[in-house]
C-alpha positions in Angstrom: -34.3 11.5 33.2 -30.5 11.5 33.4 -30.5 7.7 33.3 -32.6 7.8 30.1 -30.2 10.2 28.4 -27.2 8.2 29.5 -28.8 5.0 28.2 -29.7 6.6 24.9 -26.2 7.9 24.4 -24.8 4.5 25.2 -27.1 2.8 22.8 -26.1 5.2 20.0 -22.4 4.6 20.7 -22.9 0.9 20.5 -24.9 1.1 17.2 -22.4 3.4 15.6 -19.3 1.4 16.7 -20.6 -2.1 16.2 -19.9 -2.4 12.4 -16.2 -1.7 13.0 -15.9 -4.5 15.5 -18.3 -6.9 13.7 -15.9 -7.8 10.9 -13.0 -8.9 13.2 -15.3 -10.9 15.5 -17.1 -12.4 12.5 -13.9 -13.5 10.9 -12.7 -15.0 14.2 -16.0 -16.9 14.5 -15.6 -18.2 11.0 -12.1 -19.4 11.8 -13.2 -21.0 15.1 -16.1 -22.8 13.4 -13.8 -24.1 10.7 -11.3 -25.5 13.3 -14.1 -27.1 15.3 -15.5 -28.7 12.2 -12.1 -30.0 11.1 -11.7 -31.5 14.6 -15.1 -33.1 14.3 -16.1 -31.6 17.7 -19.6 -32.0 19.0 -21.6 -31.2 22.1 -19.7 -30.1 25.2 -16.3 -30.5 23.6 -17.3 -28.0 20.9 -18.8 -25.5 23.4 -15.6 -25.6 25.4 -13.4 -25.2 22.3 -15.5 -22.3 21.0 -15.4 -20.5 24.3 -11.6 -20.9 24.4 -11.2 -20.0 20.7 -13.2 -16.8 20.7 -11.0 -15.3 23.5 -8.7 -12.5 22.4 -5.4 -14.3 23.1 -6.3 -17.5 21.1 -4.5 -17.7 17.7 -6.3 -19.6 15.0 -4.3 -22.4 13.3 -4.7 -20.6 9.9 -3.4 -17.4 11.4 -0.5 -19.2 13.1 0.8 -20.4 9.7 0.4 -17.0 8.0 3.1 -15.0 9.9 5.9 -17.2 8.5 4.8 -16.5 4.9 3.5 -12.9 5.3 6.7 -11.0 6.0 8.1 -12.1 2.6 5.1 -10.6 0.9 6.2 -6.9 1.0 3.9 -4.2 0.0 0.8 -5.6 1.8 -1.8 -3.3 3.3 -1.1 -1.6 6.6 -3.7 -3.9 8.3 -1.9 -7.0 7.0 1.4 -5.7 8.2 -0.2 -5.0 11.7 -1.6 -8.5 11.9 1.7 -10.0 10.9 3.8 -7.9 13.3 1.3 -8.6 16.1 1.5 -12.3 15.5 5.2 -12.3 15.4 5.5 -10.2 18.6 3.2 -12.6 20.3 5.2 -15.7 19.3 8.3 -14.0 20.6 6.4 -13.1 23.8 7.5 -9.5 23.7 6.1 -7.1 26.2 6.4 -3.4 27.1 9.1 -1.3 25.5 10.6 -4.3 23.7 7.2 -4.9 22.0 6.9 -1.2 21.1 10.3 -1.1 19.5 9.7 -4.3 17.6 6.3 -3.2 16.3 7.8 0.2 15.2 10.6 -1.5 13.3 8.3 -4.2 11.9 5.7 -1.8 10.6 8.4 0.2 8.8 9.4 -2.8 6.6 
């Protein structure tokens, strides 16, 4: 009985939270598909690329070009600022307190 209740709670949590995560993952999938298509990948090469591309630390080519232009565009949404600052911190390989300080300053701009 306890297992059934726990399973039901887990199911509800997944259903409620899935729309929030679906957009980011959906956008990443679109970007990966576009890169694979532009590289004319097929078969095992495409599978391998998609697996690598969908991982959290992979930066899409379109996203890699955006951080250089995005900081100049002041007044963007908070989400846009967060993406830009994260990408910039990643390119600078910042970790720990240095990253926190950088993100704090970057998001104030």
